[in-house]
mmCIF file of the C-alpha atoms, coordinates in Angstrom:
data_MODEL
# 
_entry.id   MODEL 
# 
loop_
_atom_site.group_PDB 
_atom_site.id 
_atom_site.type_symbol 
_atom_site.label_atom_id 
_atom_site.label_alt_id 
_atom_site.label_comp_id 
_atom_site.label_asym_id 
_atom_site.label_entity_id 
_atom_site.label_seq_id 
_atom_site.pdbx_PDB_ins_code 
_atom_site.Cartn_x 
_atom_site.Cartn_y 
_atom_site.Cartn_z 
_atom_site.occupancy 
_atom_site.B_iso_or_equiv 
_atom_site.pdbx_formal_charge 
_atom_site.auth_seq_id 
_atom_site.auth_comp_id 
_atom_site.auth_asym_id 
_atom_site.auth_atom_id 
_atom_site.pdbx_PDB_model_num 
ATOM 1   C CA . MET A 1 1   ? 0.000   0.000  0.000   1.00 0.00 ? 1   MET A CA 1 
ATOM 2   C CA . ALA A 1 2   ? 2.836   2.384  0.833   1.00 0.00 ? 2   ALA A CA 1 
ATOM 3   C CA . GLY A 1 3   ? 4.237   1.963  -2.701  1.00 0.00 ? 3   GLY A CA 1 
ATOM 4   C CA . GLY A 1 4   ? 0.846   2.827  -4.210  1.00 0.00 ? 4   GLY A CA 1 
ATOM 5   C CA . GLY A 1 5   ? 0.660   5.930  -2.020  1.00 0.00 ? 5   GLY A CA 1 
ATOM 6   C CA . ARG A 1 6   ? 4.111   7.046  -3.151  1.00 0.00 ? 6   ARG A CA 1 
ATOM 7   C CA . ARG A 1 7   ? 3.115   6.553  -6.792  1.00 0.00 ? 7   ARG A CA 1 
ATOM 8   C CA . ALA A 1 8   ? -0.057  8.571  -6.231  1.00 0.00 ? 8   ALA A CA 1 
ATOM 9   C CA . ASP A 1 9   ? 1.987   11.334 -4.572  1.00 0.00 ? 9   ASP A CA 1 
ATOM 10  C CA . ALA A 1 10  ? 4.466   11.267 -7.454  1.00 0.00 ? 10  ALA A CA 1 
ATOM 11  C CA . LEU A 1 11  ? 1.617   11.553 -9.970  1.00 0.00 ? 11  LEU A CA 1 
ATOM 12  C CA . ARG A 1 12  ? 0.058   14.450 -8.050  1.00 0.00 ? 12  ARG A CA 1 
ATOM 13  C CA . ASN A 1 13  ? 3.463   16.158 -7.867  1.00 0.00 ? 13  ASN A CA 1 
ATOM 14  C CA . ARG A 1 14  ? 4.012   15.687 -11.599 1.00 0.00 ? 14  ARG A CA 1 
ATOM 15  C CA . GLU A 1 15  ? 0.576   17.123 -12.404 1.00 0.00 ? 15  GLU A CA 1 
ATOM 16  C CA . ALA A 1 16  ? 1.167   20.067 -10.040 1.00 0.00 ? 16  ALA A CA 1 
ATOM 17  C CA . ILE A 1 17  ? 4.554   20.756 -11.628 1.00 0.00 ? 17  ILE A CA 1 
ATOM 18  C CA . ILE A 1 18  ? 3.129   20.727 -15.162 1.00 0.00 ? 18  ILE A CA 1 
ATOM 19  C CA . ALA A 1 19  ? 0.178   22.950 -14.164 1.00 0.00 ? 19  ALA A CA 1 
ATOM 20  C CA . ALA A 1 20  ? 2.498   25.417 -12.414 1.00 0.00 ? 20  ALA A CA 1 
ATOM 21  C CA . ALA A 1 21  ? 4.881   25.453 -15.369 1.00 0.00 ? 21  ALA A CA 1 
ATOM 22  C CA . ARG A 1 22  ? 2.096   26.159 -17.840 1.00 0.00 ? 22  ARG A CA 1 
ATOM 23  C CA . THR A 1 23  ? 0.710   28.988 -15.720 1.00 0.00 ? 23  THR A CA 1 
ATOM 24  C CA . LEU A 1 24  ? 4.081   30.606 -15.027 1.00 0.00 ? 24  LEU A CA 1 
ATOM 25  C CA . VAL A 1 25  ? 5.313   30.271 -18.612 1.00 0.00 ? 25  VAL A CA 1 
ATOM 26  C CA . VAL A 1 26  ? 2.180   32.095 -19.778 1.00 0.00 ? 26  VAL A CA 1 
ATOM 27  C CA . GLU A 1 27  ? 2.490   34.777 -17.077 1.00 0.00 ? 27  GLU A CA 1 
ATOM 28  C CA . ARG A 1 28  ? 6.259   35.362 -17.146 1.00 0.00 ? 28  ARG A CA 1 
ATOM 29  C CA . GLY A 1 29  ? 7.661   33.626 -20.214 1.00 0.00 ? 29  GLY A CA 1 
ATOM 30  C CA . PRO A 1 30  ? 9.739   30.512 -20.797 1.00 0.00 ? 30  PRO A CA 1 
ATOM 31  C CA . GLY A 1 31  ? 12.717  31.968 -18.898 1.00 0.00 ? 31  GLY A CA 1 
ATOM 32  C CA . ILE A 1 32  ? 10.968  31.281 -15.589 1.00 0.00 ? 32  ILE A CA 1 
ATOM 33  C CA . GLY A 1 33  ? 13.240  29.538 -13.095 1.00 0.00 ? 33  GLY A CA 1 
ATOM 34  C CA . MET A 1 34  ? 12.784  25.936 -12.045 1.00 0.00 ? 34  MET A CA 1 
ATOM 35  C CA . ASP A 1 35  ? 12.847  27.065 -8.388  1.00 0.00 ? 35  ASP A CA 1 
ATOM 36  C CA . GLU A 1 36  ? 9.885   29.382 -9.060  1.00 0.00 ? 36  GLU A CA 1 
ATOM 37  C CA . ILE A 1 37  ? 7.991   26.542 -10.727 1.00 0.00 ? 37  ILE A CA 1 
ATOM 38  C CA . ALA A 1 38  ? 8.708   24.249 -7.768  1.00 0.00 ? 38  ALA A CA 1 
ATOM 39  C CA . ALA A 1 39  ? 7.479   26.887 -5.324  1.00 0.00 ? 39  ALA A CA 1 
ATOM 40  C CA . ALA A 1 40  ? 4.287   27.440 -7.329  1.00 0.00 ? 40  ALA A CA 1 
ATOM 41  C CA . ALA A 1 41  ? 3.709   23.666 -7.414  1.00 0.00 ? 41  ALA A CA 1 
ATOM 42  C CA . GLY A 1 42  ? 4.213   23.471 -3.646  1.00 0.00 ? 42  GLY A CA 1 
ATOM 43  C CA . ILE A 1 43  ? 7.144   21.045 -3.848  1.00 0.00 ? 43  ILE A CA 1 
ATOM 44  C CA . ALA A 1 44  ? 10.874  21.068 -3.224  1.00 0.00 ? 44  ALA A CA 1 
ATOM 45  C CA . VAL A 1 45  ? 13.200  21.867 -6.111  1.00 0.00 ? 45  VAL A CA 1 
ATOM 46  C CA . GLY A 1 46  ? 14.780  18.410 -5.761  1.00 0.00 ? 46  GLY A CA 1 
ATOM 47  C CA . THR A 1 47  ? 11.373  16.816 -6.322  1.00 0.00 ? 47  THR A CA 1 
ATOM 48  C CA . LEU A 1 48  ? 10.940  18.850 -9.495  1.00 0.00 ? 48  LEU A CA 1 
ATOM 49  C CA . TYR A 1 49  ? 14.354  17.758 -10.797 1.00 0.00 ? 49  TYR A CA 1 
ATOM 50  C CA . ARG A 1 50  ? 13.584  14.097 -10.034 1.00 0.00 ? 50  ARG A CA 1 
ATOM 51  C CA . HIS A 1 51  ? 10.600  14.398 -12.369 1.00 0.00 ? 51  HIS A CA 1 
ATOM 52  C CA . PHE A 1 52  ? 12.217  16.703 -14.921 1.00 0.00 ? 52  PHE A CA 1 
ATOM 53  C CA . PRO A 1 53  ? 16.038  16.808 -14.984 1.00 0.00 ? 53  PRO A CA 1 
ATOM 54  C CA . ALA A 1 54  ? 16.018  19.803 -17.363 1.00 0.00 ? 54  ALA A CA 1 
ATOM 55  C CA . LYS A 1 55  ? 13.581  22.573 -18.204 1.00 0.00 ? 55  LYS A CA 1 
ATOM 56  C CA . LYS A 1 56  ? 13.294  21.203 -21.760 1.00 0.00 ? 56  LYS A CA 1 
ATOM 57  C CA . ASP A 1 57  ? 12.000  17.938 -20.251 1.00 0.00 ? 57  ASP A CA 1 
ATOM 58  C CA . LEU A 1 58  ? 9.380   19.896 -18.312 1.00 0.00 ? 58  LEU A CA 1 
ATOM 59  C CA . ILE A 1 59  ? 8.311   21.966 -21.327 1.00 0.00 ? 59  ILE A CA 1 
ATOM 60  C CA . ASP A 1 60  ? 8.098   18.815 -23.456 1.00 0.00 ? 60  ASP A CA 1 
ATOM 61  C CA . ALA A 1 61  ? 5.930   17.145 -20.806 1.00 0.00 ? 61  ALA A CA 1 
ATOM 62  C CA . ALA A 1 62  ? 3.658   20.195 -20.562 1.00 0.00 ? 62  ALA A CA 1 
ATOM 63  C CA . VAL A 1 63  ? 3.257   20.258 -24.355 1.00 0.00 ? 63  VAL A CA 1 
ATOM 64  C CA . ALA A 1 64  ? 2.598   16.494 -24.403 1.00 0.00 ? 64  ALA A CA 1 
ATOM 65  C CA . ASP A 1 65  ? -0.047  16.972 -21.699 1.00 0.00 ? 65  ASP A CA 1 
ATOM 66  C CA . LEU A 1 66  ? -1.661  19.722 -23.773 1.00 0.00 ? 66  LEU A CA 1 
ATOM 67  C CA . ALA A 1 67  ? -1.501  17.518 -26.878 1.00 0.00 ? 67  ALA A CA 1 
ATOM 68  C CA . GLU A 1 68  ? -3.254  14.716 -25.017 1.00 0.00 ? 68  GLU A CA 1 
ATOM 69  C CA . THR A 1 69  ? -6.013  17.053 -23.808 1.00 0.00 ? 69  THR A CA 1 
ATOM 70  C CA . ILE A 1 70  ? -6.566  18.489 -27.287 1.00 0.00 ? 70  ILE A CA 1 
ATOM 71  C CA . GLY A 1 71  ? -6.407  15.023 -28.839 1.00 0.00 ? 71  GLY A CA 1 
ATOM 72  C CA . ARG A 1 72  ? -9.068  13.654 -26.485 1.00 0.00 ? 72  ARG A CA 1 
ATOM 73  C CA . SER A 1 73  ? -11.335 16.592 -27.309 1.00 0.00 ? 73  SER A CA 1 
ATOM 74  C CA . LEU A 1 74  ? -10.889 16.105 -31.059 1.00 0.00 ? 74  LEU A CA 1 
ATOM 75  C CA . ASP A 1 75  ? -11.390 12.343 -30.786 1.00 0.00 ? 75  ASP A CA 1 
ATOM 76  C CA . ALA A 1 76  ? -14.598 12.884 -28.787 1.00 0.00 ? 76  ALA A CA 1 
ATOM 77  C CA . ALA A 1 77  ? -15.892 15.277 -31.468 1.00 0.00 ? 77  ALA A CA 1 
ATOM 78  C CA . SER A 1 78  ? -15.145 12.745 -34.211 1.00 0.00 ? 78  SER A CA 1 
ATOM 79  C CA . LEU A 1 79  ? -16.822 9.979  -32.225 1.00 0.00 ? 79  LEU A CA 1 
ATOM 80  C CA . ARG A 1 80  ? -19.966 12.068 -31.713 1.00 0.00 ? 80  ARG A CA 1 
ATOM 81  C CA . VAL A 1 81  ? -20.175 12.584 -35.488 1.00 0.00 ? 81  VAL A CA 1 
ATOM 82  C CA . GLU A 1 82  ? -19.454 8.919  -36.289 1.00 0.00 ? 82  GLU A CA 1 
ATOM 83  C CA . THR A 1 83  ? -22.129 7.686  -33.859 1.00 0.00 ? 83  THR A CA 1 
ATOM 84  C CA . GLY A 1 84  ? -24.709 10.254 -34.935 1.00 0.00 ? 84  GLY A CA 1 
ATOM 85  C CA . ALA A 1 85  ? -24.681 11.967 -31.541 1.00 0.00 ? 85  ALA A CA 1 
ATOM 86  C CA . GLY A 1 86  ? -23.724 15.251 -33.188 1.00 0.00 ? 86  GLY A CA 1 
ATOM 87  C CA . SER A 1 87  ? -23.424 16.819 -36.597 1.00 0.00 ? 87  SER A CA 1 
ATOM 88  C CA . ALA A 1 88  ? -20.075 17.580 -38.158 1.00 0.00 ? 88  ALA A CA 1 
ATOM 89  C CA . VAL A 1 89  ? -20.875 21.245 -38.673 1.00 0.00 ? 89  VAL A CA 1 
ATOM 90  C CA . ASP A 1 90  ? -21.930 21.587 -35.018 1.00 0.00 ? 90  ASP A CA 1 
ATOM 91  C CA . GLU A 1 91  ? -18.635 20.003 -33.978 1.00 0.00 ? 91  GLU A CA 1 
ATOM 92  C CA . LEU A 1 92  ? -16.672 22.359 -36.259 1.00 0.00 ? 92  LEU A CA 1 
ATOM 93  C CA . LEU A 1 93  ? -18.507 25.355 -34.819 1.00 0.00 ? 93  LEU A CA 1 
ATOM 94  C CA . ALA A 1 94  ? -17.958 24.070 -31.277 1.00 0.00 ? 94  ALA A CA 1 
ATOM 95  C CA . LEU A 1 95  ? -14.250 23.717 -32.061 1.00 0.00 ? 95  LEU A CA 1 
ATOM 96  C CA . LEU A 1 96  ? -14.114 27.337 -33.222 1.00 0.00 ? 96  LEU A CA 1 
ATOM 97  C CA . ARG A 1 97  ? -15.965 28.383 -30.059 1.00 0.00 ? 97  ARG A CA 1 
ATOM 98  C CA . ARG A 1 98  ? -13.452 26.513 -27.870 1.00 0.00 ? 98  ARG A CA 1 
ATOM 99  C CA . VAL A 1 99  ? -10.516 28.087 -29.713 1.00 0.00 ? 99  VAL A CA 1 
ATOM 100 C CA . VAL A 1 100 ? -11.926 31.605 -29.396 1.00 0.00 ? 100 VAL A CA 1 
ATOM 101 C CA . LEU A 1 101 ? -13.533 31.545 -25.949 1.00 0.00 ? 101 LEU A CA 1 
ATOM 102 C CA . GLU A 1 102 ? -12.081 28.709 -23.909 1.00 0.00 ? 102 GLU A CA 1 
ATOM 103 C CA . MET A 1 103 ? -8.506  27.983 -24.983 1.00 0.00 ? 103 MET A CA 1 
ATOM 104 C CA . LYS A 1 104 ? -6.862  31.341 -24.329 1.00 0.00 ? 104 LYS A CA 1 
ATOM 105 C CA . GLN A 1 105 ? -4.335  30.002 -21.817 1.00 0.00 ? 105 GLN A CA 1 
ATOM 106 C CA . GLU A 1 106 ? -3.451  27.102 -24.112 1.00 0.00 ? 106 GLU A CA 1 
ATOM 107 C CA . ARG A 1 107 ? -2.820  29.481 -27.033 1.00 0.00 ? 107 ARG A CA 1 
ATOM 108 C CA . LEU A 1 108 ? -0.651  31.705 -24.878 1.00 0.00 ? 108 LEU A CA 1 
ATOM 109 C CA . PHE A 1 109 ? 1.308   28.683 -23.630 1.00 0.00 ? 109 PHE A CA 1 
ATOM 110 C CA . ARG A 1 110 ? 1.890   27.359 -27.164 1.00 0.00 ? 110 ARG A CA 1 
ATOM 111 C CA . PHE A 1 111 ? 3.077   30.799 -28.259 1.00 0.00 ? 111 PHE A CA 1 
ATOM 112 C CA . ALA A 1 112 ? 5.408   31.130 -25.252 1.00 0.00 ? 112 ALA A CA 1 
ATOM 113 C CA . VAL A 1 113 ? 7.115   27.773 -25.836 1.00 0.00 ? 113 VAL A CA 1 
ATOM 114 C CA . ALA A 1 114 ? 7.117   27.769 -29.647 1.00 0.00 ? 114 ALA A CA 1 
ATOM 115 C CA . ALA A 1 115 ? 10.899  28.008 -29.911 1.00 0.00 ? 115 ALA A CA 1 
ATOM 116 C CA . LEU A 1 116 ? 11.454  25.364 -27.219 1.00 0.00 ? 116 LEU A CA 1 
ATOM 117 C CA . ALA A 1 117 ? 9.002   22.701 -28.377 1.00 0.00 ? 117 ALA A CA 1 
ATOM 118 C CA . GLU A 1 118 ? 8.667   23.113 -32.123 1.00 0.00 ? 118 GLU A CA 1 
ATOM 119 C CA . ASP A 1 119 ? 8.434   19.379 -32.898 1.00 0.00 ? 119 ASP A CA 1 
ATOM 120 C CA . ALA A 1 120 ? 5.840   18.635 -30.218 1.00 0.00 ? 120 ALA A CA 1 
ATOM 121 C CA . LEU A 1 121 ? 3.741   21.626 -31.267 1.00 0.00 ? 121 LEU A CA 1 
ATOM 122 C CA . GLY A 1 122 ? 3.977   20.415 -34.870 1.00 0.00 ? 122 GLY A CA 1 
ATOM 123 C CA . GLU A 1 123 ? 2.494   17.102 -33.768 1.00 0.00 ? 123 GLU A CA 1 
ATOM 124 C CA . ILE A 1 124 ? -0.440  18.963 -32.157 1.00 0.00 ? 124 ILE A CA 1 
ATOM 125 C CA . ARG A 1 125 ? -1.001  20.883 -35.398 1.00 0.00 ? 125 ARG A CA 1 
ATOM 126 C CA . ASP A 1 126 ? -0.803  17.697 -37.483 1.00 0.00 ? 126 ASP A CA 1 
ATOM 127 C CA . ARG A 1 127 ? -3.253  15.826 -35.253 1.00 0.00 ? 127 ARG A CA 1 
ATOM 128 C CA . GLY A 1 128 ? -5.607  18.804 -35.231 1.00 0.00 ? 128 GLY A CA 1 
ATOM 129 C CA . ARG A 1 129 ? -5.460  19.073 -39.015 1.00 0.00 ? 129 ARG A CA 1 
ATOM 130 C CA . ILE A 1 130 ? -6.396  15.402 -39.403 1.00 0.00 ? 130 ILE A CA 1 
ATOM 131 C CA . ALA A 1 131 ? -9.373  15.828 -37.066 1.00 0.00 ? 131 ALA A CA 1 
ATOM 132 C CA . VAL A 1 132 ? -10.556 19.013 -38.803 1.00 0.00 ? 132 VAL A CA 1 
ATOM 133 C CA . ASP A 1 133 ? -10.176 17.285 -42.169 1.00 0.00 ? 133 ASP A CA 1 
ATOM 134 C CA . ARG A 1 134 ? -12.434 14.426 -40.991 1.00 0.00 ? 134 ARG A CA 1 
ATOM 135 C CA . LEU A 1 135 ? -15.023 16.896 -39.666 1.00 0.00 ? 135 LEU A CA 1 
ATOM 136 C CA . VAL A 1 136 ? -14.966 18.929 -42.897 1.00 0.00 ? 136 VAL A CA 1 
ATOM 137 C CA . ALA A 1 137 ? -15.413 15.767 -44.987 1.00 0.00 ? 137 ALA A CA 1 
ATOM 138 C CA . ALA A 1 138 ? -18.307 14.628 -42.780 1.00 0.00 ? 138 ALA A CA 1 
ATOM 139 C CA . ALA A 1 139 ? -19.934 18.074 -42.957 1.00 0.00 ? 139 ALA A CA 1 
ATOM 140 C CA . HIS A 1 140 ? -19.685 17.963 -46.761 1.00 0.00 ? 140 HIS A CA 1 
ATOM 141 C CA . ARG A 1 141 ? -21.360 14.548 -46.746 1.00 0.00 ? 141 ARG A CA 1 
ATOM 142 C CA . GLU A 1 142 ? -24.107 15.980 -44.510 1.00 0.00 ? 142 GLU A CA 1 
ATOM 143 C CA . GLY A 1 143 ? -24.519 18.944 -46.854 1.00 0.00 ? 143 GLY A CA 1 
ATOM 144 C CA . SER A 1 144 ? -24.170 21.276 -43.871 1.00 0.00 ? 144 SER A CA 1 
ATOM 145 C CA . LEU A 1 145 ? -21.002 23.042 -45.044 1.00 0.00 ? 145 LEU A CA 1 
ATOM 146 C CA . TYR A 1 146 ? -20.638 25.135 -48.156 1.00 0.00 ? 146 TYR A CA 1 
ATOM 147 C CA . PRO A 1 147 ? -19.133 22.854 -50.831 1.00 0.00 ? 147 PRO A CA 1 
ATOM 148 C CA . ASP A 1 148 ? -16.111 25.085 -51.455 1.00 0.00 ? 148 ASP A CA 1 
ATOM 149 C CA . ILE A 1 149 ? -15.052 25.223 -47.775 1.00 0.00 ? 149 ILE A CA 1 
ATOM 150 C CA . THR A 1 150 ? -11.821 23.319 -47.184 1.00 0.00 ? 150 THR A CA 1 
ATOM 151 C CA . THR A 1 151 ? -9.852  22.185 -44.160 1.00 0.00 ? 151 THR A CA 1 
ATOM 152 C CA . ASP A 1 152 ? -7.435  25.033 -44.874 1.00 0.00 ? 152 ASP A CA 1 
ATOM 153 C CA . ASP A 1 153 ? -10.344 27.497 -44.668 1.00 0.00 ? 153 ASP A CA 1 
ATOM 154 C CA . VAL A 1 154 ? -11.347 26.246 -41.219 1.00 0.00 ? 154 VAL A CA 1 
ATOM 155 C CA . ILE A 1 155 ? -7.741  26.319 -40.022 1.00 0.00 ? 155 ILE A CA 1 
ATOM 156 C CA . LEU A 1 156 ? -7.378  29.855 -41.410 1.00 0.00 ? 156 LEU A CA 1 
ATOM 157 C CA . LEU A 1 157 ? -10.430 30.896 -39.395 1.00 0.00 ? 157 LEU A CA 1 
ATOM 158 C CA . MET A 1 158 ? -8.858  29.417 -36.254 1.00 0.00 ? 158 MET A CA 1 
ATOM 159 C CA . ALA A 1 159 ? -5.583  31.208 -36.944 1.00 0.00 ? 159 ALA A CA 1 
ATOM 160 C CA . ALA A 1 160 ? -7.423  34.487 -37.547 1.00 0.00 ? 160 ALA A CA 1 
ATOM 161 C CA . ALA A 1 161 ? -9.553  34.207 -34.411 1.00 0.00 ? 161 ALA A CA 1 
ATOM 162 C CA . PRO A 1 162 ? -9.925  37.452 -32.480 1.00 0.00 ? 162 PRO A CA 1 
ATOM 163 C CA . ALA A 1 163 ? -7.205  38.253 -29.967 1.00 0.00 ? 163 ALA A CA 1 
ATOM 164 C CA . ASP A 1 164 ? -7.809  37.615 -26.296 1.00 0.00 ? 164 ASP A CA 1 
ATOM 165 C CA . ALA A 1 165 ? -7.945  41.366 -25.608 1.00 0.00 ? 165 ALA A CA 1 
ATOM 166 C CA . ILE A 1 166 ? -11.053 41.740 -27.805 1.00 0.00 ? 166 ILE A CA 1 
ATOM 167 C CA . PRO A 1 167 ? -14.234 41.961 -25.693 1.00 0.00 ? 167 PRO A CA 1 
ATOM 168 C CA . GLU A 1 168 ? -16.196 38.714 -25.466 1.00 0.00 ? 168 GLU A CA 1 
ATOM 169 C CA . THR A 1 169 ? -19.237 40.261 -27.169 1.00 0.00 ? 169 THR A CA 1 
ATOM 170 C CA . GLU A 1 170 ? -17.079 40.934 -30.229 1.00 0.00 ? 170 GLU A CA 1 
ATOM 171 C CA . GLN A 1 171 ? -15.556 37.450 -30.060 1.00 0.00 ? 171 GLN A CA 1 
ATOM 172 C CA . ARG A 1 172 ? -19.082 35.990 -30.058 1.00 0.00 ? 172 ARG A CA 1 
ATOM 173 C CA . ARG A 1 173 ? -20.019 38.176 -33.016 1.00 0.00 ? 173 ARG A CA 1 
ATOM 174 C CA . TRP A 1 174 ? -16.912 36.874 -34.845 1.00 0.00 ? 174 TRP A CA 1 
ATOM 175 C CA . LEU A 1 175 ? -18.105 33.332 -34.147 1.00 0.00 ? 175 LEU A CA 1 
ATOM 176 C CA . GLU A 1 176 ? -21.518 34.130 -35.626 1.00 0.00 ? 176 GLU A CA 1 
ATOM 177 C CA . LEU A 1 177 ? -19.895 35.599 -38.723 1.00 0.00 ? 177 LEU A CA 1 
ATOM 178 C CA . ALA A 1 178 ? -17.631 32.528 -39.015 1.00 0.00 ? 178 ALA A CA 1 
ATOM 179 C CA . ARG A 1 179 ? -20.717 30.293 -38.823 1.00 0.00 ? 179 ARG A CA 1 
ATOM 180 C CA . ARG A 1 180 ? -22.319 32.261 -41.635 1.00 0.00 ? 180 ARG A CA 1 
ATOM 181 C CA . ALA A 1 181 ? -19.141 31.991 -43.706 1.00 0.00 ? 181 ALA A CA 1 
ATOM 182 C CA . LEU A 1 182 ? -19.027 28.206 -43.316 1.00 0.00 ? 182 LEU A CA 1 
ATOM 183 C CA . THR A 1 183 ? -22.568 26.998 -43.533 1.00 0.00 ? 183 THR A CA 1 
ATOM 184 C CA . PRO A 1 184 ? -25.950 27.796 -45.010 1.00 0.00 ? 184 PRO A CA 1 
ATOM 185 C CA . VAL A 1 185 ? -27.533 26.174 -41.943 1.00 0.00 ? 185 VAL A CA 1 
ATOM 186 C CA . PRO A 1 186 ? -29.225 28.816 -39.778 1.00 0.00 ? 186 PRO A CA 1 
ATOM 187 C CA . ALA A 1 187 ? -28.198 29.151 -36.154 1.00 0.00 ? 187 ALA A CA 1 
ATOM 188 C CA . PRO A 1 188 ? -30.494 27.385 -33.673 1.00 0.00 ? 188 PRO A CA 1 
ATOM 189 C CA . LYS A 1 189 ? -33.205 29.571 -32.174 1.00 0.00 ? 189 LYS A CA 1 
ATOM 190 C CA . ALA A 1 190 ? -32.421 30.765 -28.660 1.00 0.00 ? 190 ALA A CA 1 
ATOM 191 C CA . GLY A 1 191 ? -34.952 30.050 -26.061 1.00 0.00 ? 191 GLY A CA 1 
# 
């Protein structure tokens, strides 16, 4: 039992370290010290170094954790479409909504570590492109996406999403305009 408790503590420490690193890298940049990350995670510096011998190891782990989170979300969207639990165009629009309204910290983190984790970030982009491509193809089969809309168009919309400093009302208006640009399907009635 004691071994299982130590493993659980180690897992909690690892998760705390990665969460602290992501937060501090966004707030202060990738030059943040390992001692500051350890303090924010509530652990000793030696514990941090046992998990991550170098900052590059920590950044790689944080990017891998982000990739796993994004991958699970994209896989769930694809599964909902495949099982008929959701439409492809609704999943594409939900993805745009998440990018614009919910993933601000993740975008800032990816930007902050771009030079340090180029390969891992490329894998996130590649996996995302594959998922968007499947959703675009499914939306074309459904007839819910304009026929000339491509995966590149959807990715361009994501890349051109309004900046975080833009008020949320304007971000929501951008999302409505993006919906109109992608699909002839009217928005659901509120109420």
